[in-house]
C-alpha positions as a LaTeX table, in Angstrom:
\begin{tabular}{lrrr}
\hline
Residue & $x$ (\AA) & $y$ (\AA) & $z$ (\AA) \\
\hline
Met1 & 0.00 & 0.00 & 0.00 \\
Ala2 & 1.52 & 3.25 & $-1.06$ \\
His3 & 1.31 & 6.36 & 1.12 \\
Thr4 & 0.99 & 9.65 & $-0.66$ \\
Ala5 & 1.41 & 13.11 & 0.83 \\
Pro6 & $-1.52$ & 15.52 & 0.50 \\
Pro7 & $-1.16$ & 18.07 & $-2.23$ \\
Thr8 & 0.83 & 21.13 & $-1.16$ \\
His9 & $-1.97$ & 23.57 & $-1.90$ \\
Thr10 & $-4.39$ & 21.69 & 0.41 \\
Arg11 & $-1.86$ & 21.73 & 3.24 \\
Arg12 & $-1.26$ & 25.45 & 2.77 \\
Arg13 & $-4.99$ & 26.11 & 2.89 \\
Val14 & $-5.27$ & 24.22 & 6.16 \\
Glu15 & $-2.29$ & 26.13 & 7.60 \\
Leu16 & $-3.75$ & 29.43 & 6.42 \\
Ala17 & $-7.16$ & 28.62 & 7.93 \\
Phe18 & $-5.49$ & 27.62 & 11.20 \\
Gly19 & $-3.48$ & 30.86 & 11.20 \\
Val20 & $-6.57$ & 32.96 & 10.60 \\
Leu21 & $-8.38$ & 31.13 & 13.40 \\
Leu22 & $-5.48$ & 31.79 & 15.79 \\
Leu23 & $-5.45$ & 35.45 & 14.75 \\
Leu24 & $-9.20$ & 35.78 & 15.46 \\
Val25 & $-8.81$ & 34.14 & 18.85 \\
Gly26 & $-5.93$ & 36.48 & 19.70 \\
Val27 & $-7.88$ & 39.57 & 18.66 \\
Ser28 & $-10.89$ & 38.38 & 20.69 \\
Val29 & $-8.77$ & 37.83 & 23.80 \\
Ala30 & $-7.18$ & 41.28 & 23.39 \\
Ala31 & $-10.61$ & 42.92 & 23.01 \\
Ile32 & $-11.92$ & 41.17 & 26.12 \\
Ala33 & $-8.83$ & 42.23 & 28.08 \\
Val34 & $-9.29$ & 45.87 & 27.07 \\
Leu35 & $-12.97$ & 45.77 & 28.02 \\
Ala36 & $-12.18$ & 44.16 & 31.37 \\
Leu37 & $-9.60$ & 46.83 & 32.16 \\
Asn38 & $-11.92$ & 49.67 & 31.21 \\
His39 & $-15.07$ & 48.22 & 32.83 \\
Pro40 & $-14.12$ & 46.66 & 36.16 \\
Ala41 & $-17.75$ & 46.12 & 37.20 \\
Ala42 & $-17.63$ & 42.37 & 36.72 \\
Asp43 & $-14.60$ & 42.02 & 38.99 \\
Gln44 & $-15.95$ & 44.39 & 41.57 \\
Ala45 & $-19.59$ & 43.51 & 41.93 \\
Ala46 & $-18.70$ & 41.84 & 45.21 \\
Ala47 & $-16.24$ & 44.54 & 46.30 \\
Ser48 & $-17.01$ & 46.31 & 49.53 \\
Val49 & $-16.67$ & 49.80 & 50.87 \\
Thr50 & $-15.94$ & 50.50 & 54.53 \\
Arg51 & $-17.04$ & 53.79 & 56.08 \\
His52 & $-14.70$ & 55.71 & 58.36 \\
Thr53 & $-16.33$ & 58.73 & 59.92 \\
Ala54 & $-15.77$ & 60.28 & 63.31 \\
Gly55 & $-17.68$ & 58.44 & 66.00 \\
Ala56 & $-19.04$ & 55.79 & 63.62 \\
Ser57 & $-18.09$ & 52.15 & 63.52 \\
Ser58 & $-17.07$ & 50.45 & 60.30 \\
Asn59 & $-20.07$ & 49.65 & 58.16 \\
Pro60 & $-19.42$ & 47.43 & 55.14 \\
Val61 & $-21.26$ & 48.65 & 52.12 \\
Ser62 & $-22.59$ & 46.38 & 49.43 \\
Pro63 & $-25.19$ & 46.81 & 46.70 \\
Ser64 & $-27.83$ & 45.69 & 49.23 \\
Asn65 & $-26.53$ & 48.15 & 51.88 \\
Pro66 & $-25.76$ & 51.41 & 50.04 \\
Val67 & $-23.74$ & 54.20 & 51.65 \\
Ser68 & $-26.34$ & 56.83 & 50.74 \\
Ser69 & $-28.47$ & 55.77 & 53.68 \\
Val70 & $-25.66$ & 56.60 & 56.11 \\
Thr71 & $-23.66$ & 59.37 & 54.46 \\
Ser72 & $-22.78$ & 62.33 & 56.62 \\
Pro73 & $-22.50$ & 65.65 & 54.80 \\
Val74 & $-19.51$ & 67.89 & 55.35 \\
Ser75 & $-20.25$ & 70.99 & 57.37 \\
Pro76 & $-21.38$ & 73.80 & 55.05 \\
Ala77 & $-18.97$ & 76.20 & 56.76 \\
Ser78 & $-16.04$ & 74.05 & 55.65 \\
Thr79 & $-16.75$ & 74.35 & 51.93 \\
Pro80 & $-15.86$ & 77.50 & 49.98 \\
Ala81 & $-19.00$ & 77.13 & 47.88 \\
Ala82 & $-21.28$ & 77.13 & 50.90 \\
Ser83 & $-22.23$ & 80.76 & 50.42 \\
Ser84 & $-23.63$ & 79.99 & 46.93 \\
Ser85 & $-27.05$ & 78.55 & 46.37 \\
Ala86 & $-27.27$ & 74.84 & 45.59 \\
Asp87 & $-29.72$ & 73.05 & 43.30 \\
Ala88 & $-31.63$ & 69.82 & 43.99 \\
Asn89 & $-28.58$ & 67.69 & 43.10 \\
Gly90 & $-26.43$ & 69.60 & 45.58 \\
Ser91 & $-24.37$ & 71.30 & 42.88 \\
Val92 & $-23.34$ & 74.89 & 43.28 \\
Ala93 & $-25.55$ & 77.07 & 41.07 \\
Gly94 & $-23.90$ & 77.64 & 37.71 \\
Ser95 & $-20.71$ & 75.75 & 38.55 \\
Gly96 & $-21.58$ & 72.22 & 37.38 \\
Lys97 & $-19.77$ & 70.89 & 40.45 \\
Leu98 & $-21.73$ & 67.96 & 41.87 \\
Pro99 & $-21.14$ & 66.40 & 45.31 \\
Leu100 & $-18.32$ & 63.86 & 45.62 \\
Ile101 & $-17.66$ & 60.76 & 47.66 \\
Val102 & $-13.94$ & 59.99 & 48.02 \\
Leu103 & $-12.84$ & 56.39 & 48.58 \\
Asn104 & $-9.31$ & 55.23 & 49.32 \\
Asn105 & $-8.17$ & 52.05 & 47.54 \\
Thr106 & $-4.51$ & 51.51 & 48.55 \\
Ser107 & $-3.51$ & 55.14 & 48.00 \\
Asn108 & $-0.65$ & 56.64 & 50.00 \\
Thr109 & $-2.75$ & 59.80 & 50.23 \\
Pro110 & $-5.64$ & 59.46 & 52.70 \\
Ala111 & $-9.13$ & 60.07 & 51.33 \\
Ser112 & $-9.54$ & 62.95 & 53.78 \\
Val113 & $-6.48$ & 64.73 & 52.32 \\
Ala114 & $-7.82$ & 64.37 & 48.79 \\
Ala115 & $-11.26$ & 65.49 & 50.00 \\
Asp116 & $-9.70$ & 68.65 & 51.46 \\
Arg117 & $-8.03$ & 69.37 & 48.11 \\
Phe118 & $-11.33$ & 68.96 & 46.28 \\
Gln119 & $-13.13$ & 71.20 & 48.81 \\
Gln120 & $-10.49$ & 73.92 & 48.47 \\
Ala121 & $-11.26$ & 73.94 & 44.73 \\
Gly122 & $-14.98$ & 74.44 & 45.44 \\
Trp123 & $-16.23$ & 70.86 & 45.29 \\
Thr124 & $-18.54$ & 69.49 & 48.01 \\
Val125 & $-17.41$ & 66.20 & 49.55 \\
Thr126 & $-20.21$ & 64.35 & 51.32 \\
Asp127 & $-18.22$ & 61.32 & 52.54 \\
Thr128 & $-14.78$ & 59.76 & 52.73 \\
Ser129 & $-14.30$ & 56.02 & 53.11 \\
Thr130 & $-12.17$ & 53.11 & 51.98 \\
Phe131 & $-12.83$ & 50.77 & 49.08 \\
Asp132 & $-11.78$ & 47.13 & 48.92 \\
Gly133 & $-11.60$ & 46.01 & 45.30 \\
Asp134 & $-9.40$ & 45.96 & 42.21 \\
Ile135 & $-9.26$ & 49.36 & 40.56 \\
Leu136 & $-6.85$ & 49.91 & 37.66 \\
Ser137 & $-6.02$ & 53.56 & 38.41 \\
Thr138 & $-7.45$ & 56.57 & 40.21 \\
Ala139 & $-10.84$ & 57.28 & 38.67 \\
Ala140 & $-13.93$ & 59.46 & 38.96 \\
Tyr141 & $-17.01$ & 57.28 & 38.55 \\
Tyr142 & $-20.18$ & 59.18 & 37.66 \\
Asp143 & $-23.82$ & 58.16 & 37.93 \\
Pro144 & $-25.14$ & 58.11 & 34.33 \\
Asn145 & $-28.67$ & 58.66 & 35.71 \\
Val146 & $-27.73$ & 62.07 & 37.15 \\
Ser147 & $-27.94$ & 64.91 & 34.65 \\
Gly148 & $-24.53$ & 66.52 & 34.12 \\
Ala149 & $-22.63$ & 64.00 & 36.25 \\
Asp150 & $-20.41$ & 62.91 & 33.35 \\
Ala151 & $-19.49$ & 66.52 & 32.52 \\
Ala152 & $-18.85$ & 67.30 & 36.19 \\
Ala153 & $-16.58$ & 64.24 & 36.53 \\
Ala154 & $-14.68$ & 65.31 & 33.40 \\
Glu155 & $-14.28$ & 68.81 & 34.88 \\
Leu156 & $-12.97$ & 67.29 & 38.11 \\
Gln157 & $-10.41$ & 65.31 & 36.09 \\
Arg158 & $-9.33$ & 68.50 & 34.27 \\
Glu159 & $-8.86$ & 70.28 & 37.61 \\
Phe160 & $-7.08$ & 67.28 & 39.18 \\
Pro161 & $-4.92$ & 65.44 & 36.61 \\
Ala162 & $-4.08$ & 62.80 & 39.25 \\
Ile163 & $-7.53$ & 61.42 & 38.38 \\
His164 & $-6.57$ & 59.25 & 35.42 \\
Arg165 & $-9.97$ & 58.01 & 34.24 \\
Val166 & $-13.62$ & 59.06 & 34.13 \\
Lys167 & $-16.04$ & 56.14 & 33.86 \\
Pro168 & $-19.71$ & 55.35 & 34.56 \\
Lys169 & $-20.32$ & 53.90 & 38.03 \\
Phe170 & $-20.51$ & 50.15 & 38.54 \\
Asp171 & $-22.40$ & 48.08 & 41.11 \\
Gly172 & $-20.64$ & 48.09 & 44.45 \\
Leu173 & $-19.96$ & 51.83 & 44.62 \\
Pro174 & $-22.00$ & 54.00 & 46.98 \\
Asp175 & $-24.87$ & 56.18 & 45.75 \\
Gly176 & $-23.89$ & 59.67 & 44.70 \\
Pro177 & $-23.40$ & 61.64 & 41.52 \\
Ile178 & $-19.59$ & 61.21 & 41.53 \\
Val179 & $-17.42$ & 58.71 & 43.41 \\
Val180 & $-13.65$ & 59.22 & 43.29 \\
Val181 & $-11.62$ & 56.08 & 44.01 \\
Leu182 & $-7.97$ & 56.78 & 44.87 \\
Thr183 & $-5.38$ & 54.13 & 44.01 \\
Ser184 & $-1.63$ & 53.92 & 44.54 \\
Asp185 & $-1.05$ & 56.21 & 41.52 \\
Tyr186 & $-2.78$ & 59.17 & 43.23 \\
Ser187 & $-0.52$ & 61.84 & 44.68 \\
\hline
\end{tabular}
């Protein structure tokens, strides 16, 4: 019985098809990786936030126990914008600056220090806490259901370049128009 090799053109077609398949798989994996890095919601749905306010005990926050029910506003006298009128969202009239929550996620700079910086620039900070989850870099997460929150978060990033990303909020973050999560790249 004689053994014959397949024709060269058939083998090349198989190799080409295999190469194209590998290329498609590689592109798909790269696209998924980029999406995962830009949208950490899937990794952080179970992440928790821990409140740290004077006189209060730690209170883990989860989607079923949102921070908004226990947030403590900053004293109006401590914010430069306090003399201006505020609208229903708590933004200073005409400024587009919405209230912020500042969370520390392994940053060397405490959330309270960052909050003071934001307040000195006219932003209202309603809470400072810690966040336990995987965040790529310091980001301002805005509530897409709040009118102007995306523009306000972008303005905050322009004023504070240490905020590297502006993204829509994901499950696991406390309620509020803008939540800033500080990571180790914040200074």
